[in-house]
All heavy atoms as TSV, in Angstrom:
chain	resi	resn	atom	element	x	y	z
A	1	MET	N	N	118.553	136.355	103.097
A	1	MET	CA	C	119.014	135.090	103.609
A	1	MET	C	C	120.389	135.322	104.215
A	1	MET	O	O	121.208	136.044	103.671
A	1	MET	CB	C	119.095	134.058	102.479
A	1	MET	CG	C	119.461	132.697	102.976
A	1	MET	SD	S	119.596	131.399	101.725
A	1	MET	CE	C	118.370	131.753	100.555
A	2	SER	N	N	120.596	134.700	105.356
A	2	SER	CA	C	121.877	134.821	106.042
A	2	SER	C	C	122.319	133.438	106.507
A	2	SER	O	O	121.514	132.664	107.037
A	2	SER	CB	C	121.708	135.756	107.242
A	2	SER	OG	O	122.828	135.677	108.075
A	3	TYR	N	N	123.575	133.138	106.284
A	3	TYR	CA	C	124.138	131.877	106.752
A	3	TYR	C	C	125.438	132.215	107.460
A	3	TYR	O	O	126.357	132.775	106.860
A	3	TYR	CB	C	124.404	130.933	105.574
A	3	TYR	CG	C	124.911	129.574	105.990
A	3	TYR	CD1	C	124.063	128.660	106.587
A	3	TYR	CD2	C	126.233	129.220	105.800
A	3	TYR	CE1	C	124.519	127.408	106.969
A	3	TYR	CE2	C	126.697	127.972	106.171
A	3	TYR	CZ	C	125.836	127.075	106.754
A	3	TYR	OH	O	126.287	125.839	107.141
A	4	GLY	N	N	125.497	131.936	108.746
A	4	GLY	CA	C	126.691	132.289	109.504
A	4	GLY	C	C	126.774	131.546	110.815
A	4	GLY	O	O	125.940	130.697	111.130
A	5	ASN	N	N	127.780	131.900	111.568
A	5	ASN	CA	C	127.990	131.206	112.833
A	5	ASN	C	C	126.945	131.625	113.865
A	5	ASN	O	O	126.342	132.675	113.783
A	5	ASN	CB	C	129.398	131.452	113.360
A	5	ASN	CG	C	129.743	132.923	113.429
A	5	ASN	OD1	O	128.921	133.777	113.188
A	5	ASN	ND2	N	130.971	133.212	113.740
A	6	ASN	N	N	126.744	130.769	114.844
A	6	ASN	CA	C	125.799	131.014	115.919
A	6	ASN	C	C	126.486	131.910	116.946
A	6	ASN	O	O	127.457	131.509	117.584
A	6	ASN	CB	C	125.389	129.671	116.530
A	6	ASN	CG	C	124.348	129.814	117.593
A	6	ASN	OD1	O	124.470	130.651	118.479
A	6	ASN	ND2	N	123.332	128.989	117.515
A	7	THR	N	N	125.984	133.126	117.104
A	7	THR	CA	C	126.618	134.114	117.967
A	7	THR	C	C	126.646	133.659	119.428
A	7	THR	O	O	127.655	133.837	120.113
A	7	THR	CB	C	125.889	135.467	117.852
A	7	THR	OG1	O	125.810	135.814	116.483
A	7	THR	CG2	C	126.630	136.553	118.591
A	8	ALA	N	N	125.578	133.077	119.905
A	8	ALA	CA	C	125.532	132.617	121.295
A	8	ALA	C	C	126.612	131.567	121.555
A	8	ALA	O	O	127.251	131.561	122.614
A	8	ALA	CB	C	124.156	132.053	121.621
A	9	ASP	N	N	126.832	130.698	120.590
A	9	ASP	CA	C	127.862	129.670	120.729
A	9	ASP	C	C	129.259	130.298	120.800
A	9	ASP	O	O	130.120	129.837	121.552
A	9	ASP	CB	C	127.776	128.689	119.558
A	9	ASP	CG	C	128.626	127.457	119.765
A	9	ASP	OD1	O	128.570	126.887	120.875
A	9	ASP	OD2	O	129.349	127.076	118.821
A	10	LEU	N	N	129.480	131.360	120.030
A	10	LEU	CA	C	130.777	132.050	120.077
A	10	LEU	C	C	131.031	132.678	121.444
A	10	LEU	O	O	132.149	132.641	121.964
A	10	LEU	CB	C	130.850	133.130	118.998
A	10	LEU	CG	C	131.010	132.641	117.574
A	10	LEU	CD1	C	131.014	133.818	116.621
A	10	LEU	CD2	C	132.273	131.842	117.411
A	11	PHE	N	N	129.992	133.250	122.043
A	11	PHE	CA	C	130.151	133.835	123.373
A	11	PHE	C	C	130.473	132.760	124.409
A	11	PHE	O	O	131.271	132.969	125.317
A	11	PHE	CB	C	128.906	134.616	123.788
A	11	PHE	CG	C	128.809	135.966	123.137
A	11	PHE	CD1	C	127.775	136.262	122.269
A	11	PHE	CD2	C	129.757	136.945	123.381
A	11	PHE	CE1	C	127.682	137.495	121.666
A	11	PHE	CE2	C	129.681	138.193	122.785
A	11	PHE	CZ	C	128.643	138.462	121.919
A	12	ARG	N	N	129.845	131.589	124.278
A	12	ARG	CA	C	130.136	130.493	125.209
A	12	ARG	C	C	131.592	130.041	125.093
A	12	ARG	O	O	132.261	129.821	126.094
A	12	ARG	CB	C	129.200	129.314	124.949
A	12	ARG	CG	C	127.845	129.505	125.530
A	12	ARG	CD	C	127.001	128.227	125.415
A	12	ARG	NE	N	125.629	128.625	125.244
A	12	ARG	CZ	C	124.961	128.636	124.107
A	12	ARG	NH1	N	125.516	128.193	123.007
A	12	ARG	NH2	N	123.712	129.049	124.052
A	13	SER	N	N	132.073	129.920	123.866
A	13	SER	CA	C	133.463	129.488	123.696
A	13	SER	C	C	134.413	130.581	124.179
A	13	SER	O	O	135.483	130.289	124.720
A	13	SER	CB	C	133.762	129.097	122.258
A	13	SER	OG	O	133.710	130.209	121.411
A	14	GLY	N	N	134.032	131.841	124.001
A	14	GLY	CA	C	134.844	132.948	124.508
A	14	GLY	C	C	134.936	132.913	126.019
A	14	GLY	O	O	135.993	133.182	126.605
A	15	ALA	N	N	133.846	132.545	126.669
A	15	ALA	CA	C	133.842	132.441	128.127
A	15	ALA	C	C	134.781	131.332	128.597
A	15	ALA	O	O	135.444	131.470	129.629
A	15	ALA	CB	C	132.426	132.182	128.630
A	16	SER	N	N	134.870	130.262	127.835
A	16	SER	CA	C	135.788	129.184	128.230
A	16	SER	C	C	137.242	129.640	128.109
A	16	SER	O	O	138.090	129.255	128.904
A	16	SER	CB	C	135.539	127.917	127.411
A	16	SER	OG	O	136.231	127.924	126.204
A	17	TYR	N	N	137.534	130.495	127.112
A	17	TYR	CA	C	138.881	131.061	126.990
A	17	TYR	C	C	139.208	131.932	128.202
A	17	TYR	O	O	140.287	131.847	128.768
A	17	TYR	CB	C	139.010	131.913	125.728
A	17	TYR	CG	C	139.407	131.136	124.501
A	17	TYR	CD1	C	138.494	130.855	123.503
A	17	TYR	CD2	C	140.712	130.701	124.335
A	17	TYR	CE1	C	138.859	130.162	122.382
A	17	TYR	CE2	C	141.097	130.015	123.204
A	17	TYR	CZ	C	140.161	129.739	122.229
A	17	TYR	OH	O	140.533	129.047	121.115
A	18	VAL	N	N	138.278	132.788	128.582
A	18	VAL	CA	C	138.484	133.659	129.744
A	18	VAL	C	C	138.713	132.820	130.986
A	18	VAL	O	O	139.611	133.099	131.789
A	18	VAL	CB	C	137.277	134.607	129.939
A	18	VAL	CG1	C	137.383	135.361	131.253
A	18	VAL	CG2	C	137.180	135.584	128.776
A	19	ASP	N	N	137.930	131.758	131.153
A	19	ASP	CA	C	138.088	130.869	132.303
A	19	ASP	C	C	139.488	130.261	132.339
A	19	ASP	O	O	140.137	130.238	133.380
A	19	ASP	CB	C	137.026	129.770	132.245
A	19	ASP	CG	C	137.109	128.820	133.425
A	19	ASP	OD1	O	137.128	129.317	134.577
A	19	ASP	OD2	O	137.150	127.592	133.200
A	20	ARG	N	N	139.956	129.792	131.203
A	20	ARG	CA	C	141.297	129.191	131.157
A	20	ARG	C	C	142.391	130.205	131.481
A	20	ARG	O	O	143.346	129.900	132.187
A	20	ARG	CB	C	141.563	128.601	129.777
A	20	ARG	CG	C	140.739	127.384	129.464
A	20	ARG	CD	C	141.067	126.910	128.074
A	20	ARG	NE	N	140.172	125.871	127.615
A	20	ARG	CZ	C	140.248	125.338	126.412
A	20	ARG	NH1	N	141.142	125.761	125.544
A	20	ARG	NH2	N	139.410	124.397	126.066
A	21	ILE	N	N	142.242	131.414	130.954
A	21	ILE	CA	C	143.246	132.454	131.210
A	21	ILE	C	C	143.261	132.837	132.679
A	21	ILE	O	O	144.320	132.994	133.293
A	21	ILE	CB	C	142.984	133.679	130.316
A	21	ILE	CG1	C	143.267	133.308	128.854
A	21	ILE	CG2	C	143.839	134.871	130.730
A	21	ILE	CD1	C	142.795	134.332	127.852
A	22	LEU	N	N	142.067	132.963	133.280
A	22	LEU	CA	C	142.000	133.307	134.699
A	22	LEU	C	C	142.562	132.198	135.591
A	22	LEU	O	O	142.995	132.455	136.709
A	22	LEU	CB	C	140.558	133.628	135.109
A	22	LEU	CG	C	139.991	134.929	134.518
A	22	LEU	CD1	C	138.526	135.079	134.899
A	22	LEU	CD2	C	140.801	136.125	134.967
A	23	LYS	N	N	142.561	130.974	135.085
A	23	LYS	CA	C	143.133	129.853	135.838
A	23	LYS	C	C	144.632	129.701	135.609
A	23	LYS	O	O	145.246	128.784	136.116
A	23	LYS	CB	C	142.409	128.556	135.478
A	23	LYS	CG	C	141.002	128.506	136.022
A	23	LYS	CD	C	140.319	127.204	135.678
A	23	LYS	CE	C	138.925	127.172	136.273
A	23	LYS	NZ	N	138.197	125.957	135.908
A	24	GLY	N	N	145.219	130.623	134.807
A	24	GLY	CA	C	146.665	130.634	134.646
A	24	GLY	C	C	147.217	130.210	133.301
A	24	GLY	O	O	148.432	130.209	133.108
A	25	ALA	N	N	146.362	129.838	132.373
A	25	ALA	CA	C	146.853	129.439	131.051
A	25	ALA	C	C	147.380	130.658	130.300
A	25	ALA	O	O	146.875	131.765	130.460
A	25	ALA	CB	C	145.739	128.784	130.252
A	26	LYS	N	N	148.406	130.445	129.519
A	26	LYS	CA	C	148.952	131.527	128.709
A	26	LYS	C	C	148.128	131.640	127.430
A	26	LYS	O	O	147.913	130.640	126.739
A	26	LYS	CB	C	150.411	131.250	128.370
A	26	LYS	CG	C	151.313	131.265	129.590
A	26	LYS	CD	C	152.739	131.032	129.188
A	26	LYS	CE	C	153.643	131.040	130.425
A	26	LYS	NZ	N	155.030	130.784	130.053
A	27	PRO	N	N	147.667	132.843	127.092
A	27	PRO	CA	C	146.823	133.014	125.902
A	27	PRO	C	C	147.455	132.503	124.610
A	27	PRO	O	O	146.765	131.959	123.747
A	27	PRO	CB	C	146.595	134.523	125.831
A	27	PRO	CG	C	146.760	134.992	127.233
A	27	PRO	CD	C	147.808	134.091	127.830
A	28	ASP	N	N	148.773	132.643	124.475
A	28	ASP	CA	C	149.412	132.194	123.236
A	28	ASP	C	C	149.486	130.674	123.126
A	28	ASP	O	O	149.757	130.144	122.055
A	28	ASP	CB	C	150.805	132.814	123.082
A	28	ASP	CG	C	151.761	132.428	124.206
A	28	ASP	OD1	O	151.276	132.012	125.275
A	28	ASP	OD2	O	152.981	132.554	124.011
A	29	GLU	N	N	149.223	129.971	124.221
A	29	GLU	CA	C	149.250	128.506	124.188
A	29	GLU	C	C	147.860	127.895	123.980
A	29	GLU	O	O	147.739	126.690	123.803
A	29	GLU	CB	C	149.852	127.967	125.489
A	29	GLU	CG	C	151.317	128.326	125.653
A	29	GLU	CD	C	151.891	127.858	126.986
A	29	GLU	OE1	O	151.138	127.296	127.804
A	29	GLU	OE2	O	153.099	128.064	127.188
A	30	LEU	N	N	146.811	128.730	124.008
A	30	LEU	CA	C	145.458	128.221	123.809
A	30	LEU	C	C	145.221	127.941	122.329
A	30	LEU	O	O	145.640	128.709	121.466
A	30	LEU	CB	C	144.432	129.234	124.317
A	30	LEU	CG	C	144.420	129.460	125.829
A	30	LEU	CD1	C	143.439	130.565	126.182
A	30	LEU	CD2	C	144.083	128.198	126.570
A	31	PRO	N	N	144.529	126.846	122.032
A	31	PRO	CA	C	144.268	126.522	120.627
A	31	PRO	C	C	143.224	127.463	120.020
A	31	PRO	O	O	142.347	127.978	120.708
A	31	PRO	CB	C	143.722	125.095	120.698
A	31	PRO	CG	C	143.095	125.002	122.048
A	31	PRO	CD	C	143.952	125.860	122.946
A	32	VAL	N	N	143.340	127.670	118.732
A	32	VAL	CA	C	142.341	128.456	118.009
A	32	VAL	C	C	141.133	127.560	117.783
A	32	VAL	O	O	141.269	126.430	117.323
A	32	VAL	CB	C	142.905	128.940	116.654
A	32	VAL	CG1	C	141.824	129.624	115.835
A	32	VAL	CG2	C	144.081	129.860	116.883
A	33	GLN	N	N	139.961	128.054	118.144
A	33	GLN	CA	C	138.745	127.277	117.957
A	33	GLN	C	C	137.870	127.936	116.907
A	33	GLN	O	O	137.618	129.129	116.961
A	33	GLN	CB	C	137.971	127.169	119.275
A	33	GLN	CG	C	138.697	126.366	120.321
A	33	GLN	CD	C	137.893	126.268	121.617
A	33	GLN	OE1	O	136.896	126.958	121.787
A	33	GLN	NE2	N	138.331	125.416	122.506
A	34	LEU	N	N	137.435	127.148	115.963
A	34	LEU	CA	C	136.540	127.631	114.921
A	34	LEU	C	C	135.097	127.383	115.341
A	34	LEU	O	O	134.828	126.491	116.143
A	34	LEU	CB	C	136.832	126.918	113.605
A	34	LEU	CG	C	138.231	127.129	113.035
A	34	LEU	CD1	C	138.434	126.274	111.802
A	34	LEU	CD2	C	138.451	128.596	112.710
A	35	PRO	N	N	134.162	128.143	114.809
A	35	PRO	CA	C	132.752	127.912	115.138
A	35	PRO	C	C	132.333	126.496	114.756
A	35	PRO	O	O	132.769	125.954	113.743
A	35	PRO	CB	C	132.003	128.936	114.294
A	35	PRO	CG	C	133.006	129.947	113.888
A	35	PRO	CD	C	134.330	129.269	113.895
A	36	THR	N	N	131.471	125.916	115.577
A	36	THR	CA	C	130.988	124.568	115.299
A	36	THR	C	C	129.514	124.554	114.924
A	36	THR	O	O	129.031	123.585	114.369
A	36	THR	CB	C	131.190	123.645	116.514
A	36	THR	OG1	O	130.541	124.220	117.645
A	36	THR	CG2	C	132.663	123.465	116.815
A	37	LYS	N	N	128.812	125.622	115.252
A	37	LYS	CA	C	127.386	125.704	114.935
A	37	LYS	C	C	127.155	126.859	113.965
A	37	LYS	O	O	127.633	127.959	114.181
A	37	LYS	CB	C	126.553	125.942	116.194
A	37	LYS	CG	C	126.555	124.787	117.160
A	37	LYS	CD	C	125.660	125.089	118.342
A	37	LYS	CE	C	125.706	123.954	119.348
A	37	LYS	NZ	N	124.860	124.256	120.506
A	38	TYR	N	N	126.429	126.568	112.904
A	38	TYR	CA	C	126.066	127.581	111.923
A	38	TYR	C	C	124.550	127.614	111.816
A	38	TYR	O	O	123.887	126.608	112.084
A	38	TYR	CB	C	126.676	127.247	110.556
A	38	TYR	CG	C	128.178	127.349	110.559
A	38	TYR	CD1	C	128.973	126.261	110.888
A	38	TYR	CD2	C	128.801	128.539	110.257
A	38	TYR	CE1	C	130.350	126.356	110.909
A	38	TYR	CE2	C	130.186	128.652	110.265
A	38	TYR	CZ	C	130.945	127.556	110.595
A	38	TYR	OH	O	132.311	127.655	110.615
A	39	GLU	N	N	124.016	128.759	111.450
A	39	GLU	CA	C	122.577	128.867	111.321
A	39	GLU	C	C	122.205	129.620	110.050
A	39	GLU	O	O	122.945	130.481	109.591
A	39	GLU	CB	C	121.958	129.545	112.543
A	39	GLU	CG	C	122.429	130.950	112.796
A	39	GLU	CD	C	121.900	131.543	114.095
A	39	GLU	OE1	O	121.247	130.835	114.872
A	39	GLU	OE2	O	122.142	132.729	114.314
A	40	MET	N	N	121.045	129.255	109.502
A	40	MET	CA	C	120.545	129.920	108.312
A	40	MET	C	C	119.228	130.609	108.670
A	40	MET	O	O	118.332	129.990	109.240
A	40	MET	CB	C	120.303	128.936	107.170
A	40	MET	CG	C	119.819	129.615	105.910
A	40	MET	SD	S	119.840	128.615	104.415
A	40	MET	CE	C	118.675	127.350	104.779
A	41	VAL	N	N	119.149	131.899	108.351
A	41	VAL	CA	C	117.956	132.692	108.611
A	41	VAL	C	C	117.455	133.236	107.286
A	41	VAL	O	O	118.231	133.759	106.488
A	41	VAL	CB	C	118.269	133.858	109.583
A	41	VAL	CG1	C	117.038	134.689	109.834
A	41	VAL	CG2	C	118.836	133.327	110.891
A	42	ILE	N	N	116.152	133.104	107.057
A	42	ILE	CA	C	115.548	133.601	105.823
A	42	ILE	C	C	114.487	134.626	106.183
A	42	ILE	O	O	113.617	134.363	107.007
A	42	ILE	CB	C	114.919	132.455	105.009
A	42	ILE	CG1	C	115.997	131.451	104.600
A	42	ILE	CG2	C	114.186	132.998	103.786
A	42	ILE	CD1	C	115.472	130.223	103.917
A	43	ASN	N	N	114.561	135.787	105.551
A	43	ASN	CA	C	113.581	136.843	105.761
A	43	ASN	C	C	112.627	136.844	104.569
A	43	ASN	O	O	112.949	137.358	103.492
A	43	ASN	CB	C	114.285	138.196	105.911
A	43	ASN	CG	C	113.349	139.288	106.340
A	43	ASN	OD1	O	112.170	139.273	106.020
A	43	ASN	ND2	N	113.888	140.255	107.071
A	44	LEU	N	N	111.448	136.250	104.752
A	44	LEU	CA	C	110.481	136.138	103.657
A	44	LEU	C	C	109.886	137.487	103.258
A	44	LEU	O	O	109.588	137.718	102.096
A	44	LEU	CB	C	109.353	135.183	104.045
A	44	LEU	CG	C	109.710	133.702	104.046
A	44	LEU	CD1	C	108.516	132.873	104.504
A	44	LEU	CD2	C	110.159	133.253	102.678
A	45	LYS	N	N	109.730	138.366	104.238
A	45	LYS	CA	C	109.158	139.681	103.946
A	45	LYS	C	C	110.058	140.460	102.983
A	45	LYS	O	O	109.592	141.045	102.005
A	45	LYS	CB	C	108.963	140.456	105.244
A	45	LYS	CG	C	108.241	141.754	105.095
A	45	LYS	CD	C	107.999	142.387	106.458
A	45	LYS	CE	C	107.257	143.700	106.340
A	45	LYS	NZ	N	107.024	144.316	107.646
A	46	THR	N	N	111.355	140.429	103.228
A	46	THR	CA	C	112.302	141.114	102.349
A	46	THR	C	C	112.379	140.427	100.992
A	46	THR	O	O	112.436	141.090	99.955
A	46	THR	CB	C	113.691	141.173	103.005
A	46	THR	OG1	O	113.582	141.852	104.249
A	46	THR	CG2	C	114.685	141.879	102.121
A	47	ALA	N	N	112.386	139.103	100.992
A	47	ALA	CA	C	112.437	138.360	99.726
A	47	ALA	C	C	111.235	138.712	98.858
A	47	ALA	O	O	111.370	138.930	97.648
A	47	ALA	CB	C	112.481	136.866	100.005
A	48	GLU	N	N	110.074	138.805	99.475
A	48	GLU	CA	C	108.862	139.153	98.728
A	48	GLU	C	C	108.942	140.594	98.207
A	48	GLU	O	O	108.544	140.884	97.075
A	48	GLU	CB	C	107.638	138.994	99.628
A	48	GLU	CG	C	106.328	139.271	98.943
A	48	GLU	CD	C	105.149	139.102	99.877
A	48	GLU	OE1	O	105.072	138.064	100.549
A	48	GLU	OE2	O	104.318	140.028	99.937
A	49	ALA	N	N	109.494	141.480	99.018
A	49	ALA	CA	C	109.587	142.891	98.618
A	49	ALA	C	C	110.478	143.098	97.397
A	49	ALA	O	O	110.237	144.001	96.595
A	49	ALA	CB	C	110.107	143.730	99.788
A	50	ILE	N	N	111.501	142.251	97.252
A	50	ILE	CA	C	112.390	142.398	96.095
A	50	ILE	C	C	112.066	141.392	94.983
A	50	ILE	O	O	112.796	141.276	94.013
A	50	ILE	CB	C	113.881	142.311	96.499
A	50	ILE	CG1	C	114.217	140.957	97.139
A	50	ILE	CG2	C	114.248	143.441	97.418
A	50	ILE	CD1	C	115.696	140.766	97.422
A	51	GLY	N	N	110.969	140.668	95.153
A	51	GLY	CA	C	110.491	139.789	94.096
A	51	GLY	C	C	111.129	138.422	94.022
A	51	GLY	O	O	111.113	137.799	92.963
A	52	LEU	N	N	111.684	137.930	95.114
A	52	LEU	CA	C	112.296	136.596	95.124
A	52	LEU	C	C	111.323	135.554	95.664
A	52	LEU	O	O	110.559	135.830	96.581
A	52	LEU	CB	C	113.548	136.582	95.990
A	52	LEU	CG	C	114.742	137.374	95.502
A	52	LEU	CD1	C	115.860	137.312	96.529
A	52	LEU	CD2	C	115.223	136.857	94.170
A	53	THR	N	N	111.402	134.376	95.111
A	53	THR	CA	C	110.642	133.249	95.625
A	53	THR	C	C	111.633	132.258	96.221
A	53	THR	O	O	112.530	131.785	95.526
A	53	THR	CB	C	109.838	132.566	94.503
A	53	THR	OG1	O	108.992	133.541	93.899
A	53	THR	CG2	C	109.009	131.423	95.045
A	54	ILE	N	N	111.464	131.967	97.493
A	54	ILE	CA	C	112.368	131.038	98.188
A	54	ILE	C	C	111.771	129.635	98.091
A	54	ILE	O	O	110.619	129.421	98.482
A	54	ILE	CB	C	112.544	131.434	99.677
A	54	ILE	CG1	C	112.976	132.893	99.807
A	54	ILE	CG2	C	113.523	130.502	100.362
A	54	ILE	CD1	C	114.330	133.213	99.227
A	55	PRO	N	N	112.527	128.658	97.576
A	55	PRO	CA	C	112.016	127.287	97.477
A	55	PRO	C	C	111.693	126.700	98.855
A	55	PRO	O	O	112.333	127.021	99.854
A	55	PRO	CB	C	113.171	126.518	96.835
A	55	PRO	CG	C	114.032	127.553	96.197
A	55	PRO	CD	C	113.868	128.789	97.008
A	56	ALA	N	N	110.695	125.828	98.882
A	56	ALA	CA	C	110.264	125.204	100.135
A	56	ALA	C	C	111.394	124.416	100.793
A	56	ALA	O	O	111.477	124.362	102.022
A	56	ALA	CB	C	109.068	124.295	99.880
A	57	SER	N	N	112.276	123.835	100.002
A	57	SER	CA	C	113.376	123.056	100.570
A	57	SER	C	C	114.301	123.936	101.416
A	57	SER	O	O	114.813	123.505	102.444
A	57	SER	CB	C	114.177	122.356	99.474
A	57	SER	OG	O	114.724	123.308	98.587
A	58	TYR	N	N	114.488	125.180	101.010
A	58	TYR	CA	C	115.301	126.114	101.801
A	58	TYR	C	C	114.584	126.482	103.092
A	58	TYR	O	O	115.198	126.602	104.148
A	58	TYR	CB	C	115.608	127.381	101.008
A	58	TYR	CG	C	116.747	127.231	100.037
A	58	TYR	CD1	C	116.538	126.694	98.786
A	58	TYR	CD2	C	118.019	127.619	100.380
A	58	TYR	CE1	C	117.571	126.542	97.893
A	58	TYR	CE2	C	119.072	127.479	99.488
A	58	TYR	CZ	C	118.837	126.936	98.247
A	58	TYR	OH	O	119.871	126.795	97.366
A	59	LEU	N	N	113.281	126.693	103.001
A	59	LEU	CA	C	112.511	127.051	104.187
A	59	LEU	C	C	112.532	125.928	105.219
A	59	LEU	O	O	112.556	126.186	106.422
A	59	LEU	CB	C	111.073	127.396	103.796
A	59	LEU	CG	C	110.920	128.618	102.889
A	59	LEU	CD1	C	109.469	128.773	102.470
A	59	LEU	CD2	C	111.433	129.867	103.567
A	60	LEU	N	N	112.545	124.700	104.750
A	60	LEU	CA	C	112.596	123.567	105.673
A	60	LEU	C	C	113.953	123.439	106.358
A	60	LEU	O	O	114.039	123.017	107.496
A	60	LEU	CB	C	112.263	122.265	104.936
A	60	LEU	CG	C	110.819	122.130	104.454
A	60	LEU	CD1	C	110.673	120.888	103.584
A	60	LEU	CD2	C	109.865	122.075	105.632
A	61	ARG	N	N	115.012	123.802	105.665
A	61	ARG	CA	C	116.369	123.698	106.208
A	61	ARG	C	C	116.740	124.866	107.127
A	61	ARG	O	O	117.664	124.763	107.923
A	61	ARG	CB	C	117.391	123.648	105.082
A	61	ARG	CG	C	117.333	122.400	104.274
A	61	ARG	CD	C	118.382	122.447	103.194
A	61	ARG	NE	N	118.085	121.437	102.187
A	61	ARG	CZ	C	118.581	121.459	100.982
A	61	ARG	NH1	N	119.365	122.429	100.599
A	61	ARG	NH2	N	118.271	120.517	100.118
A	62	ALA	N	N	116.029	125.979	106.989
A	62	ALA	CA	C	116.376	127.185	107.747
A	62	ALA	C	C	116.163	126.981	109.237
A	62	ALA	O	O	115.219	126.321	109.671
A	62	ALA	CB	C	115.530	128.356	107.265
A	63	ASP	N	N	117.060	127.559	110.033
A	63	ASP	CA	C	116.918	127.527	111.482
A	63	ASP	C	C	115.871	128.526	111.941
A	63	ASP	O	O	115.218	128.321	112.960
A	63	ASP	CB	C	118.258	127.849	112.154
A	63	ASP	CG	C	119.311	126.806	111.847
A	63	ASP	OD1	O	119.057	125.633	112.187
A	63	ASP	OD2	O	120.348	127.138	111.258
A	64	GLU	N	N	115.719	129.621	111.189
A	64	GLU	CA	C	114.740	130.643	111.521
A	64	GLU	C	C	114.191	131.248	110.244
A	64	GLU	O	O	114.938	131.507	109.312
A	64	GLU	CB	C	115.386	131.735	112.375
A	64	GLU	CG	C	114.455	132.813	112.834
A	64	GLU	CD	C	115.133	133.875	113.667
A	64	GLU	OE1	O	116.318	133.701	114.025
A	64	GLU	OE2	O	114.495	134.892	113.936
A	65	VAL	N	N	112.872	131.438	110.209
A	65	VAL	CA	C	112.215	132.071	109.063
A	65	VAL	C	C	111.469	133.292	109.592
A	65	VAL	O	O	110.615	133.168	110.456
A	65	VAL	CB	C	111.241	131.115	108.357
A	65	VAL	CG1	C	110.516	131.835	107.225
A	65	VAL	CG2	C	111.972	129.892	107.823
A	66	ILE	N	N	111.830	134.462	109.083
A	66	ILE	CA	C	111.186	135.706	109.490
A	66	ILE	C	C	110.083	135.983	108.478
A	66	ILE	O	O	110.346	136.093	107.285
A	66	ILE	CB	C	112.196	136.866	109.531
A	66	ILE	CG1	C	113.311	136.540	110.497
A	66	ILE	CG2	C	111.488	138.170	109.885
A	66	ILE	CD1	C	114.488	137.492	110.436
A	67	GLU	N	N	108.835	136.069	108.956
A	67	GLU	CA	C	107.710	136.262	108.039
A	67	GLU	C	C	107.256	137.684	108.011
A	67	GLU	O	O	106.989	138.371	108.817
A	67	GLU	CB	C	106.577	135.331	108.423
A	67	GLU	CG	C	106.998	133.887	108.217
A	67	GLU	CD	C	105.874	132.908	108.423
A	67	GLU	OE1	O	104.734	133.253	108.045
A	67	GLU	OE2	O	106.125	131.838	108.919
């Protein structure tokens, strides 16, 4: 099971920083932005291999389930 930030969203926000810098903004004046989207991925194959049972409520909440 993995719970973390959405990598694609981080790249998009990084692109907005580059855009601002190329337009003349000073990097030290740009605000720090924290991730806004998080995702949960569950690998059922690995869970089964190590003998774990994942509750259905977790499977319903997961953004991605690897079978």
